[in-house]
PDBQT receptor file of N, H, CA, C and O in Angstrom, charges set to zero:
ATOM      1  N   MET A   1      94.338  92.521  90.698  1.00  0.00    +0.000 N 
ATOM      2  CA  MET A   1      94.913  93.718  90.133  1.00  0.00    +0.000 C 
ATOM      3  C   MET A   1      93.886  94.456  89.282  1.00  0.00    +0.000 C 
ATOM      4  O   MET A   1      93.868  95.687  89.246  1.00  0.00    +0.000 OA
ATOM      5  N   SER A   2      93.044  93.709  88.609  1.00  0.00    +0.000 N 
ATOM      6  H   SER A   2      93.058  92.709  88.638  1.00  0.00    +0.000 HD
ATOM      7  CA  SER A   2      92.053  94.381  87.772  1.00  0.00    +0.000 C 
ATOM      8  C   SER A   2      91.074  95.184  88.619  1.00  0.00    +0.000 C 
ATOM      9  O   SER A   2      90.541  96.189  88.149  1.00  0.00    +0.000 OA
ATOM     10  N   LEU A   3      90.828  94.765  89.855  1.00  0.00    +0.000 N 
ATOM     11  H   LEU A   3      91.261  93.948  90.237  1.00  0.00    +0.000 HD
ATOM     12  CA  LEU A   3      89.911  95.489  90.733  1.00  0.00    +0.000 C 
ATOM     13  C   LEU A   3      90.441  96.860  91.135  1.00  0.00    +0.000 C 
ATOM     14  O   LEU A   3      89.671  97.743  91.512  1.00  0.00    +0.000 OA
ATOM     15  N   VAL A   4      91.745  97.033  91.055  1.00  0.00    +0.000 N 
ATOM     16  H   VAL A   4      92.371  96.315  90.749  1.00  0.00    +0.000 HD
ATOM     17  CA  VAL A   4      92.338  98.316  91.445  1.00  0.00    +0.000 C 
ATOM     18  C   VAL A   4      92.875  99.089  90.246  1.00  0.00    +0.000 C 
ATOM     19  O   VAL A   4      93.690  99.998  90.404  1.00  0.00    +0.000 OA
ATOM     20  N   GLY A   5      92.411  98.722  89.027  1.00  0.00    +0.000 N 
ATOM     21  H   GLY A   5      91.749  97.983  88.899  1.00  0.00    +0.000 HD
ATOM     22  CA  GLY A   5      92.664  99.535  87.862  1.00  0.00    +0.000 C 
ATOM     23  C   GLY A   5      93.815  99.142  86.959  1.00  0.00    +0.000 C 
ATOM     24  O   GLY A   5      94.222  99.933  86.109  1.00  0.00    +0.000 OA
ATOM     25  N   PHE A   6      94.348  97.955  87.116  1.00  0.00    +0.000 N 
ATOM     26  H   PHE A   6      94.018  97.311  87.807  1.00  0.00    +0.000 HD
ATOM     27  CA  PHE A   6      95.443  97.514  86.254  1.00  0.00    +0.000 C 
ATOM     28  C   PHE A   6      94.938  96.449  85.296  1.00  0.00    +0.000 C 
ATOM     29  O   PHE A   6      94.282  95.493  85.710  1.00  0.00    +0.000 OA
ATOM     30  N   ASP A   7      95.243  96.615  84.017  1.00  0.00    +0.000 N 
ATOM     31  H   ASP A   7      95.775  97.392  83.681  1.00  0.00    +0.000 HD
ATOM     32  CA  ASP A   7      94.768  95.713  82.971  1.00  0.00    +0.000 C 
ATOM     33  C   ASP A   7      95.618  94.448  82.946  1.00  0.00    +0.000 C 
ATOM     34  O   ASP A   7      96.791  94.473  82.575  1.00  0.00    +0.000 OA
ATOM     35  N   VAL A   8      94.996  93.342  83.349  1.00  0.00    +0.000 N 
ATOM     36  H   VAL A   8      94.042  93.322  83.650  1.00  0.00    +0.000 HD
ATOM     37  CA  VAL A   8      95.695  92.055  83.320  1.00  0.00    +0.000 C 
ATOM     38  C   VAL A   8      95.206  91.182  82.175  1.00  0.00    +0.000 C 
ATOM     39  O   VAL A   8      95.590  90.019  82.058  1.00  0.00    +0.000 OA
ATOM     40  N   GLY A   9      94.358  91.754  81.334  1.00  0.00    +0.000 N 
ATOM     41  H   GLY A   9      94.046  92.699  81.429  1.00  0.00    +0.000 HD
ATOM     42  CA  GLY A   9      93.866  90.998  80.188  1.00  0.00    +0.000 C 
ATOM     43  C   GLY A   9      92.777  90.005  80.540  1.00  0.00    +0.000 C 
ATOM     44  O   GLY A   9      92.595  89.019  79.826  1.00  0.00    +0.000 OA
ATOM     45  N   GLY A  10      92.061  90.235  81.604  1.00  0.00    +0.000 N 
ATOM     46  H   GLY A  10      92.209  91.037  82.183  1.00  0.00    +0.000 HD
ATOM     47  CA  GLY A  10      91.000  89.330  82.041  1.00  0.00    +0.000 C 
ATOM     48  C   GLY A  10      91.489  88.425  83.156  1.00  0.00    +0.000 C 
ATOM     49  O   GLY A  10      92.683  88.149  83.278  1.00  0.00    +0.000 OA
ATOM     50  N   VAL A  11      90.556  87.973  83.960  1.00  0.00    +0.000 N 
ATOM     51  H   VAL A  11      89.586  88.197  83.862  1.00  0.00    +0.000 HD
ATOM     52  CA  VAL A  11      90.886  87.100  85.081  1.00  0.00    +0.000 C 
ATOM     53  C   VAL A  11      90.762  85.660  84.617  1.00  0.00    +0.000 C 
ATOM     54  O   VAL A  11      89.671  85.188  84.296  1.00  0.00    +0.000 OA
ATOM     55  N   ASP A  12      91.901  84.963  84.584  1.00  0.00    +0.000 N 
ATOM     56  H   ASP A  12      92.787  85.346  84.845  1.00  0.00    +0.000 HD
ATOM     57  CA  ASP A  12      91.887  83.583  84.108  1.00  0.00    +0.000 C 
ATOM     58  C   ASP A  12      92.785  82.652  84.940  1.00  0.00    +0.000 C 
ATOM     59  O   ASP A  12      93.064  81.526  84.531  1.00  0.00    +0.000 OA
ATOM     60  N   ALA A  13      93.231  83.130  86.104  1.00  0.00    +0.000 N 
ATOM     61  H   ALA A  13      93.005  84.045  86.436  1.00  0.00    +0.000 HD
ATOM     62  CA  ALA A  13      94.076  82.343  87.017  1.00  0.00    +0.000 C 
ATOM     63  C   ALA A  13      95.445  82.016  86.434  1.00  0.00    +0.000 C 
ATOM     64  O   ALA A  13      96.113  81.089  86.893  1.00  0.00    +0.000 OA
ATOM     65  N   ARG A  14      95.858  82.763  85.439  1.00  0.00    +0.000 N 
ATOM     66  H   ARG A  14      95.315  83.516  85.066  1.00  0.00    +0.000 HD
ATOM     67  CA  ARG A  14      97.175  82.549  84.832  1.00  0.00    +0.000 C 
ATOM     68  C   ARG A  14      98.017  83.812  84.983  1.00  0.00    +0.000 C 
ATOM     69  O   ARG A  14      97.503  84.930  84.940  1.00  0.00    +0.000 OA
ATOM     70  N   TYR A  15      99.302  83.611  85.157  1.00  0.00    +0.000 N 
ATOM     71  H   TYR A  15      99.719  82.703  85.191  1.00  0.00    +0.000 HD
ATOM     72  CA  TYR A  15     100.228  84.732  85.242  1.00  0.00    +0.000 C 
ATOM     73  C   TYR A  15     100.903  84.861  83.889  1.00  0.00    +0.000 C 
ATOM     74  O   TYR A  15     102.012  84.373  83.672  1.00  0.00    +0.000 OA
ATOM     75  N   GLY A  16     100.198  85.538  82.983  1.00  0.00    +0.000 N 
ATOM     76  H   GLY A  16      99.297  85.935  83.160  1.00  0.00    +0.000 HD
ATOM     77  CA  GLY A  16     100.702  85.686  81.624  1.00  0.00    +0.000 C 
ATOM     78  C   GLY A  16     101.415  87.010  81.424  1.00  0.00    +0.000 C 
ATOM     79  O   GLY A  16     101.702  87.727  82.383  1.00  0.00    +0.000 OA
ATOM     80  N   ALA A  17     101.697  87.323  80.178  1.00  0.00    +0.000 N 
ATOM     81  H   ALA A  17     101.464  86.741  79.399  1.00  0.00    +0.000 HD
ATOM     82  CA  ALA A  17     102.442  88.529  79.816  1.00  0.00    +0.000 C 
ATOM     83  C   ALA A  17     101.722  89.808  80.237  1.00  0.00    +0.000 C 
ATOM     84  O   ALA A  17     102.365  90.749  80.702  1.00  0.00    +0.000 OA
ATOM     85  N   LYS A  18     100.385  89.858  80.079  1.00  0.00    +0.000 N 
ATOM     86  H   LYS A  18      99.862  89.094  79.701  1.00  0.00    +0.000 HD
ATOM     87  CA  LYS A  18      99.644  91.059  80.468  1.00  0.00    +0.000 C 
ATOM     88  C   LYS A  18      99.661  91.251  81.981  1.00  0.00    +0.000 C 
ATOM     89  O   LYS A  18      99.756  92.380  82.464  1.00  0.00    +0.000 OA
ATOM     90  N   THR A  19      99.570  90.161  82.723  1.00  0.00    +0.000 N 
ATOM     91  H   THR A  19      99.492  89.245  82.331  1.00  0.00    +0.000 HD
ATOM     92  CA  THR A  19      99.637  90.264  84.181  1.00  0.00    +0.000 C 
ATOM     93  C   THR A  19     101.013  90.762  84.604  1.00  0.00    +0.000 C 
ATOM     94  O   THR A  19     101.123  91.650  85.449  1.00  0.00    +0.000 OA
ATOM     95  N   GLN A  20     102.043  90.199  84.026  1.00  0.00    +0.000 N 
ATOM     96  H   GLN A  20     101.953  89.478  83.339  1.00  0.00    +0.000 HD
ATOM     97  CA  GLN A  20     103.394  90.627  84.375  1.00  0.00    +0.000 C 
ATOM     98  C   GLN A  20     103.591  92.107  84.031  1.00  0.00    +0.000 C 
ATOM     99  O   GLN A  20     104.202  92.845  84.804  1.00  0.00    +0.000 OA
ATOM    100  N   SER A  21     103.089  92.533  82.905  1.00  0.00    +0.000 N 
ATOM    101  H   SER A  21     102.593  91.934  82.277  1.00  0.00    +0.000 HD
ATOM    102  CA  SER A  21     103.189  93.932  82.518  1.00  0.00    +0.000 C 
ATOM    103  C   SER A  21     102.448  94.825  83.513  1.00  0.00    +0.000 C 
ATOM    104  O   SER A  21     102.949  95.887  83.883  1.00  0.00    +0.000 OA
ATOM    105  N   ALA A  22     101.267  94.407  83.946  1.00  0.00    +0.000 N 
ATOM    106  H   ALA A  22     100.860  93.544  83.646  1.00  0.00    +0.000 HD
ATOM    107  CA  ALA A  22     100.490  95.175  84.922  1.00  0.00    +0.000 C 
ATOM    108  C   ALA A  22     101.228  95.250  86.257  1.00  0.00    +0.000 C 
ATOM    109  O   ALA A  22     101.228  96.293  86.911  1.00  0.00    +0.000 OA
ATOM    110  N   VAL A  23     101.853  94.152  86.658  1.00  0.00    +0.000 N 
ATOM    111  H   VAL A  23     101.853  93.305  86.127  1.00  0.00    +0.000 HD
ATOM    112  CA  VAL A  23     102.614  94.132  87.911  1.00  0.00    +0.000 C 
ATOM    113  C   VAL A  23     103.788  95.099  87.813  1.00  0.00    +0.000 C 
ATOM    114  O   VAL A  23     104.048  95.854  88.750  1.00  0.00    +0.000 OA
ATOM    115  N   LYS A  24     104.489  95.082  86.702  1.00  0.00    +0.000 N 
ATOM    116  H   LYS A  24     104.278  94.468  85.941  1.00  0.00    +0.000 HD
ATOM    117  CA  LYS A  24     105.625  95.997  86.522  1.00  0.00    +0.000 C 
ATOM    118  C   LYS A  24     105.160  97.449  86.511  1.00  0.00    +0.000 C 
ATOM    119  O   LYS A  24     105.847  98.322  87.041  1.00  0.00    +0.000 OA
ATOM    120  N   ASP A  25     104.006  97.714  85.915  1.00  0.00    +0.000 N 
ATOM    121  H   ASP A  25     103.448  97.005  85.484  1.00  0.00    +0.000 HD
ATOM    122  CA  ASP A  25     103.448  99.061  85.903  1.00  0.00    +0.000 C 
ATOM    123  C   ASP A  25     103.154  99.517  87.333  1.00  0.00    +0.000 C 
ATOM    124  O   ASP A  25     103.513 100.629  87.718  1.00  0.00    +0.000 OA
ATOM    125  N   LEU A  26     102.509  98.666  88.108  1.00  0.00    +0.000 N 
ATOM    126  H   LEU A  26     102.217  97.763  87.794  1.00  0.00    +0.000 HD
ATOM    127  CA  LEU A  26     102.215  98.981  89.500  1.00  0.00    +0.000 C 
ATOM    128  C   LEU A  26     103.513  99.241  90.269  1.00  0.00    +0.000 C 
ATOM    129  O   LEU A  26     103.610 100.209  91.023  1.00  0.00    +0.000 OA
ATOM    130  N   GLN A  27     104.498  98.379  90.077  1.00  0.00    +0.000 N 
ATOM    131  H   GLN A  27     104.420  97.592  89.465  1.00  0.00    +0.000 HD
ATOM    132  CA  GLN A  27     105.770  98.537  90.784  1.00  0.00    +0.000 C 
ATOM    133  C   GLN A  27     106.442  99.857  90.412  1.00  0.00    +0.000 C 
ATOM    134  O   GLN A  27     107.003 100.531  91.276  1.00  0.00    +0.000 OA
ATOM    135  N   GLN A  28     106.391 100.222  89.163  1.00  0.00    +0.000 N 
ATOM    136  H   GLN A  28     105.935  99.675  88.461  1.00  0.00    +0.000 HD
ATOM    137  CA  GLN A  28     106.986 101.483  88.737  1.00  0.00    +0.000 C 
ATOM    138  C   GLN A  28     106.245 102.660  89.356  1.00  0.00    +0.000 C 
ATOM    139  O   GLN A  28     106.870 103.599  89.849  1.00  0.00    +0.000 OA
ATOM    140  N   ARG A  29     104.924 102.614  89.332  1.00  0.00    +0.000 N 
ATOM    141  H   ARG A  29     104.416 101.851  88.931  1.00  0.00    +0.000 HD
ATOM    142  CA  ARG A  29     104.122 103.714  89.885  1.00  0.00    +0.000 C 
ATOM    143  C   ARG A  29     104.373 103.916  91.371  1.00  0.00    +0.000 C 
ATOM    144  O   ARG A  29     104.338 105.044  91.862  1.00  0.00    +0.000 OA
ATOM    145  N   PHE A  30     104.626 102.827  92.090  1.00  0.00    +0.000 N 
ATOM    146  H   PHE A  30     104.654 101.910  91.692  1.00  0.00    +0.000 HD
ATOM    147  CA  PHE A  30     104.802 102.913  93.537  1.00  0.00    +0.000 C 
ATOM    148  C   PHE A  30     106.265 102.812  93.963  1.00  0.00    +0.000 C 
ATOM    149  O   PHE A  30     106.566 102.637  95.144  1.00  0.00    +0.000 OA
ATOM    150  N   GLN A  31     107.155 102.922  93.007  1.00  0.00    +0.000 N 
ATOM    151  H   GLN A  31     106.911 103.064  92.048  1.00  0.00    +0.000 HD
ATOM    152  CA  GLN A  31     108.593 103.022  93.223  1.00  0.00    +0.000 C 
ATOM    153  C   GLN A  31     109.163 101.898  94.091  1.00  0.00    +0.000 C 
ATOM    154  O   GLN A  31     109.887 102.135  95.058  1.00  0.00    +0.000 OA
ATOM    155  N   VAL A  32     108.812 100.671  93.710  1.00  0.00    +0.000 N 
ATOM    156  H   VAL A  32     108.224 100.479  92.924  1.00  0.00    +0.000 HD
ATOM    157  CA  VAL A  32     109.448  99.497  94.306  1.00  0.00    +0.000 C 
ATOM    158  C   VAL A  32     110.206  98.778  93.192  1.00  0.00    +0.000 C 
ATOM    159  O   VAL A  32     110.057  99.114  92.017  1.00  0.00    +0.000 OA
ATOM    160  N   THR A  33     111.005  97.805  93.559  1.00  0.00    +0.000 N 
ATOM    161  H   THR A  33     111.126  97.533  94.514  1.00  0.00    +0.000 HD
ATOM    162  CA  THR A  33     111.795  97.078  92.573  1.00  0.00    +0.000 C 
ATOM    163  C   THR A  33     110.903  96.566  91.452  1.00  0.00    +0.000 C 
ATOM    164  O   THR A  33     109.913  95.878  91.698  1.00  0.00    +0.000 OA
ATOM    165  N   ILE A  34     111.262  96.908  90.226  1.00  0.00    +0.000 N 
ATOM    166  H   ILE A  34     112.067  97.467  90.027  1.00  0.00    +0.000 HD
ATOM    167  CA  ILE A  34     110.470  96.512  89.058  1.00  0.00    +0.000 C 
ATOM    168  C   ILE A  34     111.022  95.192  88.530  1.00  0.00    +0.000 C 
ATOM    169  O   ILE A  34     111.983  95.162  87.761  1.00  0.00    +0.000 OA
ATOM    170  N   ASP A  35     110.383  94.091  88.968  1.00  0.00    +0.000 N 
ATOM    171  H   ASP A  35     109.603  94.116  89.593  1.00  0.00    +0.000 HD
ATOM    172  CA  ASP A  35     110.836  92.766  88.536  1.00  0.00    +0.000 C 
ATOM    173  C   ASP A  35     109.690  91.885  88.045  1.00  0.00    +0.000 C 
ATOM    174  O   ASP A  35     109.922  90.770  87.577  1.00  0.00    +0.000 OA
ATOM    175  N   GLY A  36     108.457  92.378  88.148  1.00  0.00    +0.000 N 
ATOM    176  H   GLY A  36     108.269  93.284  88.528  1.00  0.00    +0.000 HD
ATOM    177  CA  GLY A  36     107.312  91.603  87.693  1.00  0.00    +0.000 C 
ATOM    178  C   GLY A  36     106.899  90.491  88.639  1.00  0.00    +0.000 C 
ATOM    179  O   GLY A  36     106.011  89.698  88.327  1.00  0.00    +0.000 OA
ATOM    180  N   VAL A  37     107.549  90.435  89.803  1.00  0.00    +0.000 N 
ATOM    181  H   VAL A  37     108.270  91.079  90.057  1.00  0.00    +0.000 HD
ATOM    182  CA  VAL A  37     107.250  89.405  90.808  1.00  0.00    +0.000 C 
ATOM    183  C   VAL A  37     106.381  90.027  91.892  1.00  0.00    +0.000 C 
ATOM    184  O   VAL A  37     106.666  91.124  92.372  1.00  0.00    +0.000 OA
ATOM    185  N   ILE A  38     105.321  89.323  92.273  1.00  0.00    +0.000 N 
ATOM    186  H   ILE A  38     105.090  88.432  91.883  1.00  0.00    +0.000 HD
ATOM    187  CA  ILE A  38     104.461  89.826  93.342  1.00  0.00    +0.000 C 
ATOM    188  C   ILE A  38     105.019  89.328  94.674  1.00  0.00    +0.000 C 
ATOM    189  O   ILE A  38     104.597  88.305  95.212  1.00  0.00    +0.000 OA
ATOM    190  N   GLY A  39     105.982  90.091  95.180  1.00  0.00    +0.000 N 
ATOM    191  H   GLY A  39     106.325  90.922  94.743  1.00  0.00    +0.000 HD
ATOM    192  CA  GLY A  39     106.598  89.799  96.469  1.00  0.00    +0.000 C 
ATOM    193  C   GLY A  39     105.874  90.547  97.580  1.00  0.00    +0.000 C 
ATOM    194  O   GLY A  39     104.771  91.055  97.381  1.00  0.00    +0.000 OA
ATOM    195  N   LEU A  40     106.501  90.610  98.746  1.00  0.00    +0.000 N 
ATOM    196  H   LEU A  40     107.397  90.196  98.907  1.00  0.00    +0.000 HD
ATOM    197  CA  LEU A  40     105.855  91.213  99.913  1.00  0.00    +0.000 C 
ATOM    198  C   LEU A  40     105.488  92.680  99.699  1.00  0.00    +0.000 C 
ATOM    199  O   LEU A  40     104.381  93.090 100.047  1.00  0.00    +0.000 OA
ATOM    200  N   GLN A  41     106.395  93.477  99.132  1.00  0.00    +0.000 N 
ATOM    201  H   GLN A  41     107.294  93.144  98.849  1.00  0.00    +0.000 HD
ATOM    202  CA  GLN A  41     106.093  94.893  98.912  1.00  0.00    +0.000 C 
ATOM    203  C   GLN A  41     104.943  95.071  97.924  1.00  0.00    +0.000 C 
ATOM    204  O   GLN A  41     104.051  95.892  98.138  1.00  0.00    +0.000 OA
ATOM    205  N   THR A  42     104.973  94.308  96.863  1.00  0.00    +0.000 N 
ATOM    206  H   THR A  42     105.698  93.641  96.689  1.00  0.00    +0.000 HD
ATOM    207  CA  THR A  42     103.925  94.425  95.848  1.00  0.00    +0.000 C 
ATOM    208  C   THR A  42     102.580  93.981  96.408  1.00  0.00    +0.000 C 
ATOM    209  O   THR A  42     101.560  94.620  96.147  1.00  0.00    +0.000 OA
ATOM    210  N   TRP A  43     102.565  92.882  97.182  1.00  0.00    +0.000 N 
ATOM    211  H   TRP A  43     103.393  92.363  97.394  1.00  0.00    +0.000 HD
ATOM    212  CA  TRP A  43     101.310  92.439  97.803  1.00  0.00    +0.000 C 
ATOM    213  C   TRP A  43     100.777  93.515  98.738  1.00  0.00    +0.000 C 
ATOM    214  O   TRP A  43      99.572  93.763  98.774  1.00  0.00    +0.000 OA
ATOM    215  N   ALA A  44     101.665  94.156  99.496  1.00  0.00    +0.000 N 
ATOM    216  H   ALA A  44     102.644  93.954  99.467  1.00  0.00    +0.000 HD
ATOM    217  CA  ALA A  44     101.231  95.199 100.432  1.00  0.00    +0.000 C 
ATOM    218  C   ALA A  44     100.568  96.346  99.677  1.00  0.00    +0.000 C 
ATOM    219  O   ALA A  44      99.562  96.890 100.135  1.00  0.00    +0.000 OA
ATOM    220  N   ILE A  45     101.118  96.716  98.534  1.00  0.00    +0.000 N 
ATOM    221  H   ILE A  45     101.935  96.275  98.162  1.00  0.00    +0.000 HD
ATOM    222  CA  ILE A  45     100.532  97.786  97.717  1.00  0.00    +0.000 C 
ATOM    223  C   ILE A  45      99.164  97.366  97.197  1.00  0.00    +0.000 C 
ATOM    224  O   ILE A  45      98.205  98.134  97.275  1.00  0.00    +0.000 OA
ATOM    225  N   ILE A  46      99.071  96.156  96.671  1.00  0.00    +0.000 N 
ATOM    226  H   ILE A  46      99.850  95.532  96.608  1.00  0.00    +0.000 HD
ATOM    227  CA  ILE A  46      97.791  95.655  96.152  1.00  0.00    +0.000 C 
ATOM    228  C   ILE A  46      96.747  95.624  97.264  1.00  0.00    +0.000 C 
ATOM    229  O   ILE A  46      95.610  96.051  97.064  1.00  0.00    +0.000 OA
ATOM    230  N   ASP A  47      97.134  95.116  98.439  1.00  0.00    +0.000 N 
ATOM    231  H   ASP A  47      98.057  94.769  98.601  1.00  0.00    +0.000 HD
ATOM    232  CA  ASP A  47      96.202  95.062  99.570  1.00  0.00    +0.000 C 
ATOM    233  C   ASP A  47      95.724  96.458  99.966  1.00  0.00    +0.000 C 
ATOM    234  O   ASP A  47      94.538  96.661 100.224  1.00  0.00    +0.000 OA
ATOM    235  N   ALA A  48      96.650  97.418 100.014  1.00  0.00    +0.000 N 
ATOM    236  H   ALA A  48      97.613  97.253  99.804  1.00  0.00    +0.000 HD
ATOM    237  CA  ALA A  48      96.286  98.785 100.385  1.00  0.00    +0.000 C 
ATOM    238  C   ALA A  48      95.335  99.388  99.356  1.00  0.00    +0.000 C 
ATOM    239  O   ALA A  48      94.375 100.067  99.719  1.00  0.00    +0.000 OA
ATOM    240  N   LEU A  49      95.598  99.146  98.082  1.00  0.00    +0.000 N 
ATOM    241  H   LEU A  49      96.378  98.594  97.787  1.00  0.00    +0.000 HD
ATOM    242  CA  LEU A  49      94.717  99.661  97.032  1.00  0.00    +0.000 C 
ATOM    243  C   LEU A  49      93.334  99.021  97.104  1.00  0.00    +0.000 C 
ATOM    244  O   LEU A  49      92.325  99.694  96.892  1.00  0.00    +0.000 OA
ATOM    245  N   GLU A  50      93.284  97.726  97.403  1.00  0.00    +0.000 N 
ATOM    246  H   GLU A  50      94.104  97.180  97.575  1.00  0.00    +0.000 HD
ATOM    247  CA  GLU A  50      91.985  97.057  97.533  1.00  0.00    +0.000 C 
ATOM    248  C   GLU A  50      91.222  97.602  98.734  1.00  0.00    +0.000 C 
ATOM    249  O   GLU A  50      90.008  97.793  98.662  1.00  0.00    +0.000 OA
ATOM    250  N   ASP A  51      91.931  97.856  99.848  1.00  0.00    +0.000 N 
ATOM    251  H   ASP A  51      92.917  97.701  99.906  1.00  0.00    +0.000 HD
ATOM    252  CA  ASP A  51      91.279  98.429 101.033  1.00  0.00    +0.000 C 
ATOM    253  C   ASP A  51      90.740  99.818 100.721  1.00  0.00    +0.000 C 
ATOM    254  O   ASP A  51      89.621 100.159 101.105  1.00  0.00    +0.000 OA
ATOM    255  N   GLU A  52      91.543 100.621 100.019  1.00  0.00    +0.000 N 
ATOM    256  H   GLU A  52      92.452 100.344  99.707  1.00  0.00    +0.000 HD
ATOM    257  CA  GLU A  52      91.119 101.964  99.638  1.00  0.00    +0.000 C 
ATOM    258  C   GLU A  52      89.891 101.897  98.737  1.00  0.00    +0.000 C 
ATOM    259  O   GLU A  52      88.952 102.675  98.899  1.00  0.00    +0.000 OA
ATOM    260  N   ARG A  53      89.902 100.965  97.791  1.00  0.00    +0.000 N 
ATOM    261  H   ARG A  53      90.665 100.333  97.659  1.00  0.00    +0.000 HD
ATOM    262  CA  ARG A  53      88.763 100.796  96.878  1.00  0.00    +0.000 C 
ATOM    263  C   ARG A  53      87.510 100.404  97.659  1.00  0.00    +0.000 C 
ATOM    264  O   ARG A  53      86.421 100.892  97.355  1.00  0.00    +0.000 OA
ATOM    265  N   ALA A  54      87.645  99.542  98.649  1.00  0.00    +0.000 N 
ATOM    266  H   ALA A  54      88.529  99.146  98.896  1.00  0.00    +0.000 HD
ATOM    267  CA  ALA A  54      86.496  99.113  99.445  1.00  0.00    +0.000 C 
ATOM    268  C   ALA A  54      85.917 100.285 100.229  1.00  0.00    +0.000 C 
ATOM    269  O   ALA A  54      84.699 100.405 100.363  1.00  0.00    +0.000 OA
ATOM    270  N   ILE A  55      86.789 101.151 100.747  1.00  0.00    +0.000 N 
ATOM    271  H   ILE A  55      87.778 101.053 100.638  1.00  0.00    +0.000 HD
ATOM    272  CA  ILE A  55      86.320 102.323 101.482  1.00  0.00    +0.000 C 
ATOM    273  C   ILE A  55      85.563 103.254 100.540  1.00  0.00    +0.000 C 
ATOM    274  O   ILE A  55      84.478 103.729 100.873  1.00  0.00    +0.000 OA
ATOM    275  N   ILE A  56      86.127 103.513  99.375  1.00  0.00    +0.000 N 
ATOM    276  H   ILE A  56      87.009 103.127  99.104  1.00  0.00    +0.000 HD
ATOM    277  CA  ILE A  56      85.477 104.391  98.394  1.00  0.00    +0.000 C 
ATOM    278  C   ILE A  56      84.136 103.810  97.971  1.00  0.00    +0.000 C 
ATOM    279  O   ILE A  56      83.142 104.532  97.888  1.00  0.00    +0.000 OA
ATOM    280  N   ASP A  57      84.105 102.500  97.701  1.00  0.00    +0.000 N 
ATOM    281  H   ASP A  57      84.912 101.913  97.768  1.00  0.00    +0.000 HD
ATOM    282  CA  ASP A  57      82.846 101.854  97.318  1.00  0.00    +0.000 C 
ATOM    283  C   ASP A  57      81.815 101.978  98.431  1.00  0.00    +0.000 C 
ATOM    284  O   ASP A  57      80.637 102.217  98.164  1.00  0.00    +0.000 OA
ATOM    285  N   GLY A  58      82.247 101.819  99.669  1.00  0.00    +0.000 N 
ATOM    286  H   GLY A  58      83.203 101.625  99.887  1.00  0.00    +0.000 HD
ATOM    287  CA  GLY A  58      81.340 101.939 100.807  1.00  0.00    +0.000 C 
ATOM    288  C   GLY A  58      80.772 103.335 100.933  1.00  0.00    +0.000 C 
ATOM    289  O   GLY A  58      79.590 103.510 101.228  1.00  0.00    +0.000 OA
ATOM    290  N   LEU A  59      81.618 104.332 100.709  1.00  0.00    +0.000 N 
ATOM    291  H   LEU A  59      82.578 104.190 100.469  1.00  0.00    +0.000 HD
ATOM    292  CA  LEU A  59      81.147 105.712 100.779  1.00  0.00    +0.000 C 
ATOM    293  C   LEU A  59      80.169 106.012  99.657  1.00  0.00    +0.000 C 
ATOM    294  O   LEU A  59      79.178 106.712  99.865  1.00  0.00    +0.000 OA
ATOM    295  N   GLU A  60      80.437 105.492  98.482  1.00  0.00    +0.000 N 
ATOM    296  H   GLU A  60      81.242 104.924  98.313  1.00  0.00    +0.000 HD
ATOM    297  CA  GLU A  60      79.530 105.710  97.355  1.00  0.00    +0.000 C 
ATOM    298  C   GLU A  60      78.182 105.058  97.603  1.00  0.00    +0.000 C 
ATOM    299  O   GLU A  60      77.151 105.589  97.191  1.00  0.00    +0.000 OA
ATOM    300  N   ASP A  61      78.181 103.902  98.279  1.00  0.00    +0.000 N 
ATOM    301  H   ASP A  61      79.018 103.471  98.614  1.00  0.00    +0.000 HD
ATOM    302  CA  ASP A  61      76.937 103.208  98.569  1.00  0.00    +0.000 C 
ATOM    303  C   ASP A  61      76.064 103.997  99.551  1.00  0.00    +0.000 C 
ATOM    304  O   ASP A  61      74.838 103.896  99.521  1.00  0.00    +0.000 OA
ATOM    305  N   GLU A  62      76.712 104.786 100.423  1.00  0.00    +0.000 N 
ATOM    306  H   GLU A  62      77.709 104.868 100.447  1.00  0.00    +0.000 HD
ATOM    307  CA  GLU A  62      75.969 105.536 101.424  1.00  0.00    +0.000 C 
ATOM    308  C   GLU A  62      75.347 106.799 100.849  1.00  0.00    +0.000 C 
ATOM    309  O   GLU A  62      74.461 107.387 101.469  1.00  0.00    +0.000 OA
ATOM    310  N   GLY A  63      75.791 107.218  99.690  1.00  0.00    +0.000 N 
ATOM    311  H   GLY A  63      76.511 106.740  99.186  1.00  0.00    +0.000 HD
ATOM    312  CA  GLY A  63      75.269 108.437  99.089  1.00  0.00    +0.000 C 
ATOM    313  C   GLY A  63      76.017 109.652  99.588  1.00  0.00    +0.000 C 
ATOM    314  O   GLY A  63      76.951 109.530 100.380  1.00  0.00    +0.000 OA
ATOM    315  N   PRO A  64      75.615 110.815  99.134  1.00  0.00    +0.000 N 
ATOM    316  CA  PRO A  64      76.326 112.042  99.501  1.00  0.00    +0.000 C 
ATOM    317  C   PRO A  64      76.128 112.401 100.972  1.00  0.00    +0.000 C 
ATOM    318  O   PRO A  64      75.077 112.139 101.557  1.00  0.00    +0.000 OA
ATOM    319  N   VAL A  65      77.143 112.995 101.544  1.00  0.00    +0.000 N 
ATOM    320  H   VAL A  65      77.997 113.208 101.069  1.00  0.00    +0.000 HD
ATOM    321  CA  VAL A  65      77.063 113.464 102.919  1.00  0.00    +0.000 C 
ATOM    322  C   VAL A  65      76.352 114.808 102.906  1.00  0.00    +0.000 C 
ATOM    323  O   VAL A  65      76.702 115.703 102.136  1.00  0.00    +0.000 OA
ATOM    324  N   VAL A  66      75.350 114.938 103.766  1.00  0.00    +0.000 N 
ATOM    325  H   VAL A  66      75.066 114.211 104.392  1.00  0.00    +0.000 HD
ATOM    326  CA  VAL A  66      74.551 116.187 103.796  1.00  0.00    +0.000 C 
ATOM    327  C   VAL A  66      74.871 116.945 105.046  1.00  0.00    +0.000 C 
ATOM    328  O   VAL A  66      74.317 118.019 105.276  1.00  0.00    +0.000 OA
TER     329      VAL A  66
């Protein structure tokens, strides 16, 4: 989640209060059930955001289009 812009309070392999808050924020932004649980819909959103981030990073690595 931190890779796609949500503050989870650092990566520590724990699902703490900050992670749950970040998950609920993501769920609210993408209008899915806000329960703090990373279910199928939430995983799909995270995966899509990570894919989008990878594309953007790839384009930035190539430099400007001339």
